[in-house]
PyMOL Python script that loads the backbone (N, CA, C, O; Angstrom):
from pymol import cmd

cmd.read_pdbstr("""\
ATOM      1  N   UNK A   1     171.084  35.514  48.777  1.00  0.00           N
ATOM      2  CA  UNK A   1     170.726  34.144  48.463  1.00  0.00           C
ATOM      3  C   UNK A   1     170.149  33.451  49.698  1.00  0.00           C
ATOM      4  O   UNK A   1     169.161  32.723  49.602  1.00  0.00           O
ATOM      5  N   UNK A   2     170.776  33.685  50.873  1.00  0.00           N
ATOM      6  CA  UNK A   2     170.289  33.054  52.083  1.00  0.00           C
ATOM      7  C   UNK A   2     168.883  33.543  52.425  1.00  0.00           C
ATOM      8  O   UNK A   2     168.047  32.762  52.880  1.00  0.00           O
ATOM      9  N   UNK A   3     168.621  34.837  52.204  1.00  0.00           N
ATOM     10  CA  UNK A   3     167.289  35.376  52.484  1.00  0.00           C
ATOM     11  C   UNK A   3     166.245  34.719  51.594  1.00  0.00           C
ATOM     12  O   UNK A   3     165.128  34.453  52.037  1.00  0.00           O
ATOM     13  N   UNK A   4     166.602  34.458  50.346  1.00  0.00           N
ATOM     14  CA  UNK A   4     165.680  33.783  49.426  1.00  0.00           C
ATOM     15  C   UNK A   4     165.384  32.383  49.947  1.00  0.00           C
ATOM     16  O   UNK A   4     164.233  31.949  49.951  1.00  0.00           O
ATOM     17  N   UNK A   5     166.420  31.678  50.384  1.00  0.00           N
ATOM     18  CA  UNK A   5     166.215  30.334  50.910  1.00  0.00           C
ATOM     19  C   UNK A   5     165.309  30.357  52.133  1.00  0.00           C
ATOM     20  O   UNK A   5     164.383  29.551  52.237  1.00  0.00           O
ATOM     21  N   UNK A   6     165.567  31.262  53.045  1.00  0.00           N
ATOM     22  CA  UNK A   6     164.765  31.321  54.261  1.00  0.00           C
ATOM     23  C   UNK A   6     163.305  31.564  53.918  1.00  0.00           C
ATOM     24  O   UNK A   6     162.412  30.946  54.497  1.00  0.00           O
ATOM     25  N   UNK A   7     163.068  32.461  52.980  1.00  0.00           N
ATOM     26  CA  UNK A   7     161.692  32.748  52.563  1.00  0.00           C
ATOM     27  C   UNK A   7     161.050  31.530  51.902  1.00  0.00           C
ATOM     28  O   UNK A   7     159.895  31.207  52.182  1.00  0.00           O
ATOM     29  N   UNK A   8     161.797  30.851  51.023  1.00  0.00           N
ATOM     30  CA  UNK A   8     161.258  29.660  50.363  1.00  0.00           C
ATOM     31  C   UNK A   8     161.034  28.528  51.359  1.00  0.00           C
ATOM     32  O   UNK A   8     160.016  27.840  51.291  1.00  0.00           O
ATOM     33  N   UNK A   9     161.964  28.330  52.276  1.00  0.00           N
ATOM     34  CA  UNK A   9     161.811  27.271  53.273  1.00  0.00           C
ATOM     35  C   UNK A   9     160.610  27.547  54.173  1.00  0.00           C
ATOM     36  O   UNK A   9     159.852  26.636  54.507  1.00  0.00           O
ATOM     37  N   UNK A  10     160.445  28.801  54.560  1.00  0.00           N
ATOM     38  CA  UNK A  10     159.300  29.162  55.392  1.00  0.00           C
ATOM     39  C   UNK A  10     158.000  28.896  54.642  1.00  0.00           C
ATOM     40  O   UNK A  10     157.038  28.385  55.215  1.00  0.00           O
ATOM     41  N   UNK A  11     157.977  29.241  53.377  1.00  0.00           N
ATOM     42  CA  UNK A  11     156.790  28.995  52.565  1.00  0.00           C
ATOM     43  C   UNK A  11     156.508  27.506  52.465  1.00  0.00           C
ATOM     44  O   UNK A  11     155.359  27.084  52.593  1.00  0.00           O
ATOM     45  N   UNK A  12     157.541  26.706  52.237  1.00  0.00           N
ATOM     46  CA  UNK A  12     157.359  25.258  52.125  1.00  0.00           C
ATOM     47  C   UNK A  12     156.809  24.676  53.419  1.00  0.00           C
ATOM     48  O   UNK A  12     155.911  23.835  53.392  1.00  0.00           O
ATOM     49  N   UNK A  13     157.334  25.113  54.528  1.00  0.00           N
ATOM     50  CA  UNK A  13     156.851  24.603  55.813  1.00  0.00           C
ATOM     51  C   UNK A  13     155.417  25.031  56.081  1.00  0.00           C
ATOM     52  O   UNK A  13     154.622  24.260  56.617  1.00  0.00           O
ATOM     53  N   UNK A  14     155.089  26.255  55.708  1.00  0.00           N
ATOM     54  CA  UNK A  14     153.724  26.712  55.909  1.00  0.00           C
ATOM     55  C   UNK A  14     152.761  25.995  54.975  1.00  0.00           C
ATOM     56  O   UNK A  14     151.625  25.706  55.351  1.00  0.00           O
ATOM     57  N   UNK A  15     153.209  25.710  53.768  1.00  0.00           N
ATOM     58  CA  UNK A  15     152.349  24.991  52.842  1.00  0.00           C
ATOM     59  C   UNK A  15     152.076  23.579  53.338  1.00  0.00           C
ATOM     60  O   UNK A  15     151.010  23.023  53.075  1.00  0.00           O
ATOM     61  N   UNK A  16     153.030  22.998  54.052  1.00  0.00           N
ATOM     62  CA  UNK A  16     152.820  21.674  54.612  1.00  0.00           C
ATOM     63  C   UNK A  16     151.697  21.697  55.645  1.00  0.00           C
ATOM     64  O   UNK A  16     151.021  20.690  55.857  1.00  0.00           O
ATOM     65  N   UNK A  17     151.503  22.830  56.276  1.00  0.00           N
ATOM     66  CA  UNK A  17     150.461  22.962  57.297  1.00  0.00           C
ATOM     67  C   UNK A  17     149.148  23.488  56.736  1.00  0.00           C
ATOM     68  O   UNK A  17     148.202  23.700  57.495  1.00  0.00           O
ATOM     69  N   UNK A  18     149.066  23.700  55.461  1.00  0.00           N
ATOM     70  CA  UNK A  18     147.901  24.336  54.850  1.00  0.00           C
ATOM     71  C   UNK A  18     146.655  23.447  54.858  1.00  0.00           C
ATOM     72  O   UNK A  18     145.576  23.908  54.487  1.00  0.00           O
ATOM     73  N   UNK A  19     146.778  22.211  55.264  1.00  0.00           N
ATOM     74  CA  UNK A  19     145.633  21.307  55.254  1.00  0.00           C
ATOM     75  C   UNK A  19     144.492  21.800  56.125  1.00  0.00           C
ATOM     76  O   UNK A  19     143.354  21.363  55.958  1.00  0.00           O
ATOM     77  N   UNK A  20     144.776  22.699  57.047  1.00  0.00           N
ATOM     78  CA  UNK A  20     143.709  23.218  57.896  1.00  0.00           C
ATOM     79  C   UNK A  20     142.903  24.320  57.213  1.00  0.00           C
ATOM     80  O   UNK A  20     141.856  24.725  57.719  1.00  0.00           O
ATOM     81  N   UNK A  21     143.376  24.801  56.088  1.00  0.00           N
ATOM     82  CA  UNK A  21     142.660  25.866  55.384  1.00  0.00           C
ATOM     83  C   UNK A  21     141.572  25.278  54.504  1.00  0.00           C
ATOM     84  O   UNK A  21     141.680  24.140  54.049  1.00  0.00           O
ATOM     85  N   UNK A  22     140.544  26.037  54.271  1.00  0.00           N
ATOM     86  CA  UNK A  22     139.491  25.599  53.362  1.00  0.00           C
ATOM     87  C   UNK A  22     140.060  25.456  51.967  1.00  0.00           C
ATOM     88  O   UNK A  22     140.952  26.207  51.574  1.00  0.00           O
ATOM     89  N   UNK A  23     139.550  24.499  51.220  1.00  0.00           N
ATOM     90  CA  UNK A  23     140.087  24.193  49.895  1.00  0.00           C
ATOM     91  C   UNK A  23     139.984  25.374  48.932  1.00  0.00           C
ATOM     92  O   UNK A  23     140.804  25.491  48.020  1.00  0.00           O
ATOM     93  N   UNK A  24     139.008  26.240  49.112  1.00  0.00           N
ATOM     94  CA  UNK A  24     138.843  27.342  48.162  1.00  0.00           C
ATOM     95  C   UNK A  24     139.261  28.693  48.734  1.00  0.00           C
ATOM     96  O   UNK A  24     138.984  29.728  48.129  1.00  0.00           O
ATOM     97  N   UNK A  25     139.917  28.700  49.879  1.00  0.00           N
ATOM     98  CA  UNK A  25     140.286  29.968  50.509  1.00  0.00           C
ATOM     99  C   UNK A  25     141.771  30.240  50.353  1.00  0.00           C
ATOM    100  O   UNK A  25     142.600  29.419  50.748  1.00  0.00           O
ATOM    101  N   UNK A  26     142.113  31.387  49.780  1.00  0.00           N
ATOM    102  CA  UNK A  26     143.502  31.833  49.726  1.00  0.00           C
ATOM    103  C   UNK A  26     143.694  32.818  50.864  1.00  0.00           C
ATOM    104  O   UNK A  26     142.863  33.702  51.076  1.00  0.00           O
ATOM    105  N   UNK A  27     144.793  32.667  51.600  1.00  0.00           N
ATOM    106  CA  UNK A  27     145.078  33.574  52.699  1.00  0.00           C
ATOM    107  C   UNK A  27     146.523  34.029  52.600  1.00  0.00           C
ATOM    108  O   UNK A  27     147.353  33.369  51.975  1.00  0.00           O
ATOM    109  N   UNK A  28     146.815  35.164  53.223  1.00  0.00           N
ATOM    110  CA  UNK A  28     148.171  35.705  53.264  1.00  0.00           C
ATOM    111  C   UNK A  28     148.558  35.793  54.731  1.00  0.00           C
ATOM    112  O   UNK A  28     147.796  36.299  55.555  1.00  0.00           O
ATOM    113  N   UNK A  29     149.761  35.291  55.057  1.00  0.00           N
ATOM    114  CA  UNK A  29     150.205  35.357  56.453  1.00  0.00           C
ATOM    115  C   UNK A  29     150.906  36.678  56.738  1.00  0.00           C
ATOM    116  O   UNK A  29     151.025  37.534  55.861  1.00  0.00           O
ATOM    117  N   UNK A  30     151.368  36.832  57.979  1.00  0.00           N
ATOM    118  CA  UNK A  30     151.986  38.092  58.388  1.00  0.00           C
ATOM    119  C   UNK A  30     153.291  38.394  57.665  1.00  0.00           C
ATOM    120  O   UNK A  30     153.710  39.551  57.631  1.00  0.00           O
ATOM    121  N   UNK A  31     153.948  37.387  57.086  1.00  0.00           N
ATOM    122  CA  UNK A  31     155.185  37.609  56.326  1.00  0.00           C
ATOM    123  C   UNK A  31     154.908  37.955  54.865  1.00  0.00           C
ATOM    124  O   UNK A  31     155.835  38.209  54.095  1.00  0.00           O
ATOM    125  N   UNK A  32     153.631  37.962  54.487  1.00  0.00           N
ATOM    126  CA  UNK A  32     153.280  38.282  53.115  1.00  0.00           C
ATOM    127  C   UNK A  32     153.294  37.085  52.183  1.00  0.00           C
ATOM    128  O   UNK A  32     153.188  37.237  50.966  1.00  0.00           O
ATOM    129  N   UNK A  33     153.427  35.879  52.761  1.00  0.00           N
ATOM    130  CA  UNK A  33     153.409  34.665  51.945  1.00  0.00           C
ATOM    131  C   UNK A  33     151.966  34.216  51.760  1.00  0.00           C
ATOM    132  O   UNK A  33     151.188  34.171  52.713  1.00  0.00           O
ATOM    133  N   UNK A  34     151.626  33.891  50.541  1.00  0.00           N
ATOM    134  CA  UNK A  34     150.246  33.538  50.224  1.00  0.00           C
ATOM    135  C   UNK A  34     150.075  32.029  50.156  1.00  0.00           C
ATOM    136  O   UNK A  34     150.866  31.331  49.522  1.00  0.00           O
ATOM    137  N   UNK A  35     149.043  31.538  50.810  1.00  0.00           N
ATOM    138  CA  UNK A  35     148.651  30.139  50.693  1.00  0.00           C
ATOM    139  C   UNK A  35     147.678  30.062  49.534  1.00  0.00           C
ATOM    140  O   UNK A  35     146.702  30.811  49.496  1.00  0.00           O
ATOM    141  N   UNK A  36     147.926  29.175  48.595  1.00  0.00           N
ATOM    142  CA  UNK A  36     147.095  29.069  47.401  1.00  0.00           C
ATOM    143  C   UNK A  36     146.384  27.729  47.407  1.00  0.00           C
ATOM    144  O   UNK A  36     147.018  26.680  47.516  1.00  0.00           O
ATOM    145  N   UNK A  37     145.078  27.769  47.292  1.00  0.00           N
ATOM    146  CA  UNK A  37     144.288  26.544  47.244  1.00  0.00           C
ATOM    147  C   UNK A  37     144.518  25.826  45.908  1.00  0.00           C
ATOM    148  O   UNK A  37     144.886  26.446  44.910  1.00  0.00           O
ATOM    149  N   UNK A  38     144.296  24.523  45.912  1.00  0.00           N
ATOM    150  CA  UNK A  38     144.548  23.705  44.726  1.00  0.00           C
ATOM    151  C   UNK A  38     143.761  24.192  43.516  1.00  0.00           C
ATOM    152  O   UNK A  38     144.305  24.252  42.414  1.00  0.00           O
ATOM    153  N   UNK A  39     142.497  24.538  43.702  1.00  0.00           N
ATOM    154  CA  UNK A  39     141.706  24.987  42.552  1.00  0.00           C
ATOM    155  C   UNK A  39     142.204  26.333  42.016  1.00  0.00           C
ATOM    156  O   UNK A  39     142.136  26.588  40.813  1.00  0.00           O
ATOM    157  N   UNK A  40     142.699  27.182  42.901  1.00  0.00           N
ATOM    158  CA  UNK A  40     143.267  28.462  42.456  1.00  0.00           C
ATOM    159  C   UNK A  40     144.551  28.223  41.663  1.00  0.00           C
ATOM    160  O   UNK A  40     144.803  28.900  40.667  1.00  0.00           O
ATOM    161  N   UNK A  41     145.360  27.263  42.103  1.00  0.00           N
ATOM    162  CA  UNK A  41     146.580  26.938  41.367  1.00  0.00           C
ATOM    163  C   UNK A  41     146.247  26.406  39.974  1.00  0.00           C
ATOM    164  O   UNK A  41     146.913  26.761  39.001  1.00  0.00           O
ATOM    165  N   UNK A  42     145.239  25.571  39.871  1.00  0.00           N
ATOM    166  CA  UNK A  42     144.824  25.069  38.551  1.00  0.00           C
ATOM    167  C   UNK A  42     144.427  26.228  37.636  1.00  0.00           C
ATOM    168  O   UNK A  42     144.776  26.234  36.456  1.00  0.00           O
ATOM    169  N   UNK A  43     143.711  27.193  38.169  1.00  0.00           N
ATOM    170  CA  UNK A  43     143.325  28.360  37.374  1.00  0.00           C
ATOM    171  C   UNK A  43     144.556  29.154  36.941  1.00  0.00           C
ATOM    172  O   UNK A  43     144.637  29.619  35.804  1.00  0.00           O
ATOM    173  N   UNK A  44     145.507  29.304  37.852  1.00  0.00           N
ATOM    174  CA  UNK A  44     146.739  30.032  37.525  1.00  0.00           C
ATOM    175  C   UNK A  44     147.512  29.343  36.412  1.00  0.00           C
ATOM    176  O   UNK A  44     148.093  30.000  35.548  1.00  0.00           O
ATOM    177  N   UNK A  45     147.516  28.013  36.437  1.00  0.00           N
ATOM    178  CA  UNK A  45     148.253  27.262  35.417  1.00  0.00           C
ATOM    179  C   UNK A  45     147.681  27.492  34.022  1.00  0.00           C
ATOM    180  O   UNK A  45     148.414  27.400  33.037  1.00  0.00           O
ATOM    181  N   UNK A  46     146.405  27.786  33.920  1.00  0.00           N
ATOM    182  CA  UNK A  46     145.810  28.007  32.603  1.00  0.00           C
ATOM    183  C   UNK A  46     145.874  29.468  32.177  1.00  0.00           C
ATOM    184  O   UNK A  46     145.434  29.811  31.079  1.00  0.00           O
ATOM    185  N   UNK A  47     146.413  30.329  33.029  1.00  0.00           N
ATOM    186  CA  UNK A  47     146.542  31.740  32.681  1.00  0.00           C
ATOM    187  C   UNK A  47     147.858  31.968  31.935  1.00  0.00           C
ATOM    188  O   UNK A  47     148.733  31.103  31.945  1.00  0.00           O
ATOM    189  N   UNK A  48     148.000  33.127  31.289  1.00  0.00           N
ATOM    190  CA  UNK A  48     149.250  33.403  30.573  1.00  0.00           C
ATOM    191  C   UNK A  48     150.435  33.697  31.497  1.00  0.00           C
ATOM    192  O   UNK A  48     151.582  33.693  31.050  1.00  0.00           O
ATOM    193  N   UNK A  49     150.169  33.949  32.770  1.00  0.00           N
ATOM    194  CA  UNK A  49     151.246  34.237  33.730  1.00  0.00           C
ATOM    195  C   UNK A  49     152.111  32.997  33.938  1.00  0.00           C
ATOM    196  O   UNK A  49     151.597  31.888  34.086  1.00  0.00           O
ATOM    197  N   UNK A  50     153.424  33.195  33.949  1.00  0.00           N
ATOM    198  CA  UNK A  50     154.344  32.072  34.171  1.00  0.00           C
ATOM    199  C   UNK A  50     154.276  31.626  35.635  1.00  0.00           C
ATOM    200  O   UNK A  50     154.393  32.438  36.553  1.00  0.00           O
ATOM    201  N   UNK A  51     154.087  30.334  35.829  1.00  0.00           N
ATOM    202  CA  UNK A  51     154.042  29.736  37.154  1.00  0.00           C
ATOM    203  C   UNK A  51     155.146  28.689  37.239  1.00  0.00           C
ATOM    204  O   UNK A  51     155.239  27.814  36.378  1.00  0.00           O
ATOM    205  N   UNK A  52     155.977  28.774  38.265  1.00  0.00           N
ATOM    206  CA  UNK A  52     157.012  27.780  38.515  1.00  0.00           C
ATOM    207  C   UNK A  52     156.570  27.003  39.750  1.00  0.00           C
ATOM    208  O   UNK A  52     156.483  27.560  40.845  1.00  0.00           O
ATOM    209  N   UNK A  53     156.291  25.718  39.569  1.00  0.00           N
ATOM    210  CA  UNK A  53     155.828  24.887  40.684  1.00  0.00           C
ATOM    211  C   UNK A  53     156.990  24.033  41.161  1.00  0.00           C
ATOM    212  O   UNK A  53     157.571  23.266  40.393  1.00  0.00           O
ATOM    213  N   UNK A  54     157.324  24.177  42.447  1.00  0.00           N
ATOM    214  CA  UNK A  54     158.443  23.453  43.040  1.00  0.00           C
ATOM    215  C   UNK A  54     157.880  22.461  44.058  1.00  0.00           C
ATOM    216  O   UNK A  54     157.268  22.849  45.053  1.00  0.00           O
ATOM    217  N   UNK A  55     158.098  21.188  43.790  1.00  0.00           N
ATOM    218  CA  UNK A  55     157.667  20.110  44.681  1.00  0.00           C
ATOM    219  C   UNK A  55     158.807  19.850  45.659  1.00  0.00           C
ATOM    220  O   UNK A  55     159.885  19.425  45.244  1.00  0.00           O
ATOM    221  N   UNK A  56     158.588  20.097  46.947  1.00  0.00           N
ATOM    222  CA  UNK A  56     159.651  19.962  47.944  1.00  0.00           C
ATOM    223  C   UNK A  56     159.628  18.603  48.646  1.00  0.00           C
ATOM    224  O   UNK A  56     160.303  18.409  49.657  1.00  0.00           O
ATOM    225  N   UNK A  57     158.859  17.677  48.110  1.00  0.00           N
ATOM    226  CA  UNK A  57     158.826  16.330  48.686  1.00  0.00           C
ATOM    227  C   UNK A  57     160.046  15.538  48.230  1.00  0.00           C
ATOM    228  O   UNK A  57     160.845  16.029  47.431  1.00  0.00           O
ATOM    229  N   UNK A  58     160.189  14.330  48.729  1.00  0.00           N
ATOM    230  CA  UNK A  58     161.323  13.482  48.358  1.00  0.00           C
ATOM    231  C   UNK A  58     161.208  13.072  46.890  1.00  0.00           C
ATOM    232  O   UNK A  58     160.119  13.120  46.319  1.00  0.00           O
ATOM    233  N   UNK A  59     162.325  12.668  46.276  1.00  0.00           N
ATOM    234  CA  UNK A  59     162.259  12.196  44.893  1.00  0.00           C
ATOM    235  C   UNK A  59     161.294  11.008  44.714  1.00  0.00           C
ATOM    236  O   UNK A  59     160.618  10.914  43.690  1.00  0.00           O
ATOM    237  N   UNK A  60     161.230  10.118  45.688  1.00  0.00           N
ATOM    238  CA  UNK A  60     160.312   8.976  45.587  1.00  0.00           C
ATOM    239  C   UNK A  60     158.856   9.441  45.565  1.00  0.00           C
ATOM    240  O   UNK A  60     158.054   8.940  44.777  1.00  0.00           O
ATOM    241  N   UNK A  61     158.516  10.398  46.430  1.00  0.00           N
ATOM    242  CA  UNK A  61     157.156  10.942  46.442  1.00  0.00           C
ATOM    243  C   UNK A  61     156.856  11.666  45.137  1.00  0.00           C
ATOM    244  O   UNK A  61     155.748  11.569  44.608  1.00  0.00           O
ATOM    245  N   UNK A  62     157.840  12.388  44.622  1.00  0.00           N
ATOM    246  CA  UNK A  62     157.688  13.110  43.361  1.00  0.00           C
ATOM    247  C   UNK A  62     157.430  12.141  42.214  1.00  0.00           C
ATOM    248  O   UNK A  62     156.576  12.400  41.365  1.00  0.00           O
ATOM    249  N   UNK A  63     158.160  11.028  42.181  1.00  0.00           N
ATOM    250  CA  UNK A  63     157.976  10.029  41.126  1.00  0.00           C
ATOM    251  C   UNK A  63     156.606   9.374  41.217  1.00  0.00           C
ATOM    252  O   UNK A  63     156.008   9.026  40.199  1.00  0.00           O
ATOM    253  N   UNK A  64     156.116   9.207  42.432  1.00  0.00           N
ATOM    254  CA  UNK A  64     154.834   8.535  42.634  1.00  0.00           C
ATOM    255  C   UNK A  64     153.662   9.343  42.085  1.00  0.00           C
ATOM    256  O   UNK A  64     152.776   8.794  41.429  1.00  0.00           O
ATOM    257  N   UNK A  65     153.659  10.641  42.353  1.00  0.00           N
ATOM    258  CA  UNK A  65     152.578  11.517  41.874  1.00  0.00           C
ATOM    259  C   UNK A  65     153.060  12.952  41.964  1.00  0.00           C
ATOM    260  O   UNK A  65     153.730  13.328  42.926  1.00  0.00           O
ATOM    261  N   UNK A  66     152.722  13.751  40.968  1.00  0.00           N
ATOM    262  CA  UNK A  66     153.163  15.147  40.965  1.00  0.00           C
ATOM    263  C   UNK A  66     152.228  16.009  40.130  1.00  0.00           C
ATOM    264  O   UNK A  66     151.433  15.516  39.330  1.00  0.00           O
ATOM    265  N   UNK A  67     152.350  17.305  40.342  1.00  0.00           N
ATOM    266  CA  UNK A  67     151.611  18.274  39.545  1.00  0.00           C
ATOM    267  C   UNK A  67     152.344  18.421  38.216  1.00  0.00           C
ATOM    268  O   UNK A  67     153.573  18.483  38.177  1.00  0.00           O
ATOM    269  N   UNK A  68     151.584  18.476  37.135  1.00  0.00           N
ATOM    270  CA  UNK A  68     152.165  18.616  35.797  1.00  0.00           C
ATOM    271  C   UNK A  68     153.122  19.807  35.742  1.00  0.00           C
ATOM    272  O   UNK A  68     152.807  20.895  36.224  1.00  0.00           O
ATOM    273  N   UNK A  69     154.283  19.584  35.152  1.00  0.00           N
ATOM    274  CA  UNK A  69     155.332  20.590  34.944  1.00  0.00           C
ATOM    275  C   UNK A  69     156.054  21.041  36.217  1.00  0.00           C
ATOM    276  O   UNK A  69     156.853  21.976  36.168  1.00  0.00           O
ATOM    277  N   UNK A  70     155.787  20.394  37.354  1.00  0.00           N
ATOM    278  CA  UNK A  70     156.498  20.749  38.593  1.00  0.00           C
ATOM    279  C   UNK A  70     157.946  20.277  38.508  1.00  0.00           C
ATOM    280  O   UNK A  70     158.259  19.302  37.824  1.00  0.00           O
ATOM    281  N   UNK A  71     158.822  20.988  39.218  1.00  0.00           N
ATOM    282  CA  UNK A  71     160.205  20.541  39.340  1.00  0.00           C
ATOM    283  C   UNK A  71     160.399  20.061  40.776  1.00  0.00           C
ATOM    284  O   UNK A  71     159.751  20.565  41.694  1.00  0.00           O
ATOM    285  N   UNK A  72     161.277  19.100  40.971  1.00  0.00           N
ATOM    286  CA  UNK A  72     161.503  18.537  42.300  1.00  0.00           C
ATOM    287  C   UNK A  72     162.791  19.075  42.896  1.00  0.00           C
ATOM    288  O   UNK A  72     163.880  18.847  42.368  1.00  0.00           O
ATOM    289  N   UNK A  73     162.653  19.790  44.000  1.00  0.00           N
ATOM    290  CA  UNK A  73     163.783  20.239  44.803  1.00  0.00           C
ATOM    291  C   UNK A  73     163.413  19.874  46.244  1.00  0.00           C
ATOM    292  O   UNK A  73     162.723  20.643  46.913  1.00  0.00           O
ATOM    293  N   UNK A  74     163.857  18.723  46.724  1.00  0.00           N
ATOM    294  CA  UNK A  74     163.474  18.286  48.065  1.00  0.00           C
ATOM    295  C   UNK A  74     163.807  19.328  49.127  1.00  0.00           C
ATOM    296  O   UNK A  74     164.833  20.003  49.046  1.00  0.00           O
ATOM    297  N   UNK A  75     162.943  19.451  50.112  1.00  0.00           N
ATOM    298  CA  UNK A  75     163.113  20.444  51.157  1.00  0.00           C
ATOM    299  C   UNK A  75     164.489  20.350  51.804  1.00  0.00           C
ATOM    300  O   UNK A  75     165.093  21.376  52.116  1.00  0.00           O
ATOM    301  N   UNK A  76     164.992  19.144  52.010  1.00  0.00           N
ATOM    302  CA  UNK A  76     166.307  18.959  52.632  1.00  0.00           C
ATOM    303  C   UNK A  76     167.436  19.528  51.774  1.00  0.00           C
ATOM    304  O   UNK A  76     168.524  19.794  52.284  1.00  0.00           O
ATOM    305  N   UNK A  77     167.188  19.717  50.471  1.00  0.00           N
ATOM    306  CA  UNK A  77     168.202  20.227  49.536  1.00  0.00           C
ATOM    307  C   UNK A  77     167.923  21.652  49.086  1.00  0.00           C
ATOM    308  O   UNK A  77     168.671  22.202  48.278  1.00  0.00           O
ATOM    309  N   UNK A  78     166.871  22.251  49.590  1.00  0.00           N
ATOM    310  CA  UNK A  78     166.414  23.546  49.072  1.00  0.00           C
ATOM    311  C   UNK A  78     167.472  24.636  49.191  1.00  0.00           C
ATOM    312  O   UNK A  78     167.686  25.389  48.241  1.00  0.00           O
ATOM    313  N   UNK A  79     168.129  24.734  50.327  1.00  0.00           N
ATOM    314  CA  UNK A  79     169.125  25.794  50.502  1.00  0.00           C
ATOM    315  C   UNK A  79     170.256  25.649  49.480  1.00  0.00           C
ATOM    316  O   UNK A  79     170.692  26.638  48.890  1.00  0.00           O
ATOM    317  N   UNK A  80     170.720  24.438  49.275  1.00  0.00           N
ATOM    318  CA  UNK A  80     171.828  24.195  48.341  1.00  0.00           C
ATOM    319  C   UNK A  80     171.399  24.388  46.889  1.00  0.00           C
ATOM    320  O   UNK A  80     172.213  24.793  46.059  1.00  0.00           O
ATOM    321  N   UNK A  81     170.143  24.107  46.570  1.00  0.00           N
ATOM    322  CA  UNK A  81     169.686  24.103  45.182  1.00  0.00           C
ATOM    323  C   UNK A  81     168.784  25.282  44.805  1.00  0.00           C
ATOM    324  O   UNK A  81     168.207  25.291  43.718  1.00  0.00           O
ATOM    325  N   UNK A  82     168.658  26.275  45.691  1.00  0.00           N
ATOM    326  CA  UNK A  82     167.756  27.388  45.432  1.00  0.00           C
ATOM    327  C   UNK A  82     168.070  28.090  44.108  1.00  0.00           C
ATOM    328  O   UNK A  82     167.168  28.638  43.473  1.00  0.00           O
ATOM    329  N   UNK A  83     169.314  28.079  43.694  1.00  0.00           N
ATOM    330  CA  UNK A  83     169.693  28.703  42.428  1.00  0.00           C
ATOM    331  C   UNK A  83     169.118  28.018  41.204  1.00  0.00           C
ATOM    332  O   UNK A  83     169.114  28.600  40.120  1.00  0.00           O
ATOM    333  N   UNK A  84     168.630  26.793  41.352  1.00  0.00           N
ATOM    334  CA  UNK A  84     168.020  26.068  40.230  1.00  0.00           C
ATOM    335  C   UNK A  84     166.580  26.491  39.970  1.00  0.00           C
ATOM    336  O   UNK A  84     166.008  26.149  38.935  1.00  0.00           O
ATOM    337  N   UNK A  85     166.000  27.221  40.892  1.00  0.00           N
ATOM    338  CA  UNK A  85     164.599  27.613  40.755  1.00  0.00           C
ATOM    339  C   UNK A  85     164.519  28.874  39.907  1.00  0.00           C
ATOM    340  O   UNK A  85     165.091  29.903  40.267  1.00  0.00           O
ATOM    341  N   UNK A  86     163.805  28.800  38.773  1.00  0.00           N
ATOM    342  CA  UNK A  86     163.685  29.987  37.915  1.00  0.00           C
ATOM    343  C   UNK A  86     163.074  31.152  38.687  1.00  0.00           C
ATOM    344  O   UNK A  86     162.183  30.956  39.514  1.00  0.00           O
ATOM    345  N   UNK A  87     163.545  32.343  38.420  1.00  0.00           N
ATOM    346  CA  UNK A  87     163.076  33.522  39.142  1.00  0.00           C
ATOM    347  C   UNK A  87     162.015  34.303  38.356  1.00  0.00           C
ATOM    348  O   UNK A  87     161.487  35.296  38.857  1.00  0.00           O
ATOM    349  N   UNK A  88     161.707  33.875  37.158  1.00  0.00           N
ATOM    350  CA  UNK A  88     160.690  34.557  36.364  1.00  0.00           C
ATOM    351  C   UNK A  88     159.327  33.987  36.702  1.00  0.00           C
ATOM    352  O   UNK A  88     159.136  32.771  36.680  1.00  0.00           O
ATOM    353  N   UNK A  89     158.389  34.848  37.009  1.00  0.00           N
ATOM    354  CA  UNK A  89     157.036  34.411  37.284  1.00  0.00           C
ATOM    355  C   UNK A  89     156.803  34.132  38.758  1.00  0.00           C
ATOM    356  O   UNK A  89     157.641  34.422  39.611  1.00  0.00           O
ATOM    357  N   UNK A  90     155.652  33.568  39.026  1.00  0.00           N
ATOM    358  CA  UNK A  90     155.229  33.230  40.386  1.00  0.00           C
ATOM    359  C   UNK A  90     155.799  31.868  40.754  1.00  0.00           C
ATOM    360  O   UNK A  90     155.632  30.903  40.008  1.00  0.00           O
ATOM    361  N   UNK A  91     156.467  31.783  41.893  1.00  0.00           N
ATOM    362  CA  UNK A  91     157.020  30.512  42.372  1.00  0.00           C
ATOM    363  C   UNK A  91     156.093  29.961  43.435  1.00  0.00           C
ATOM    364  O   UNK A  91     155.789  30.633  44.421  1.00  0.00           O
ATOM    365  N   UNK A  92     155.644  28.721  43.226  1.00  0.00           N
ATOM    366  CA  UNK A  92     154.749  28.060  44.165  1.00  0.00           C
ATOM    367  C   UNK A  92     155.454  26.818  44.689  1.00  0.00           C
ATOM    368  O   UNK A  92     155.886  25.972  43.906  1.00  0.00           O
ATOM    369  N   UNK A  93     155.572  26.702  45.997  1.00  0.00           N
ATOM    370  CA  UNK A  93     156.164  25.525  46.621  1.00  0.00           C
ATOM    371  C   UNK A  93     155.060  24.672  47.218  1.00  0.00           C
ATOM    372  O   UNK A  93     154.098  25.184  47.790  1.00  0.00           O
ATOM    373  N   UNK A  94     155.214  23.351  47.075  1.00  0.00           N
ATOM    374  CA  UNK A  94     154.283  22.449  47.761  1.00  0.00           C
ATOM    375  C   UNK A  94     154.993  21.199  48.142  1.00  0.00           C
ATOM    376  O   UNK A  94     154.390  20.302  48.733  1.00  0.00           O
TER     377      UNK A  94
END
""", "prot")
cmd.dss("prot")
cmd.show_as("cartoon", "prot")
cmd.util.cbc("prot")
cmd.orient("prot")
């Protein structure tokens, strides 16, 4: 469980830094975590593959604006709440 949290937390932190990537470029880092551009995520959402989108921002930020069907698990609570994240399909943190 702790390894899952560490991987998810690392992904969330890296996604926070993804603003330097081109909007249409998907890249994979040395840990095997993939950065997904917004347009690629939109395409994934319309595919038959199950996508679980986890918004790691604060509840206030989540209420203000969010991606359709995303669930909110704030980064500060991720380790404690990692069990709430469905394990079926591709999990995307932002």
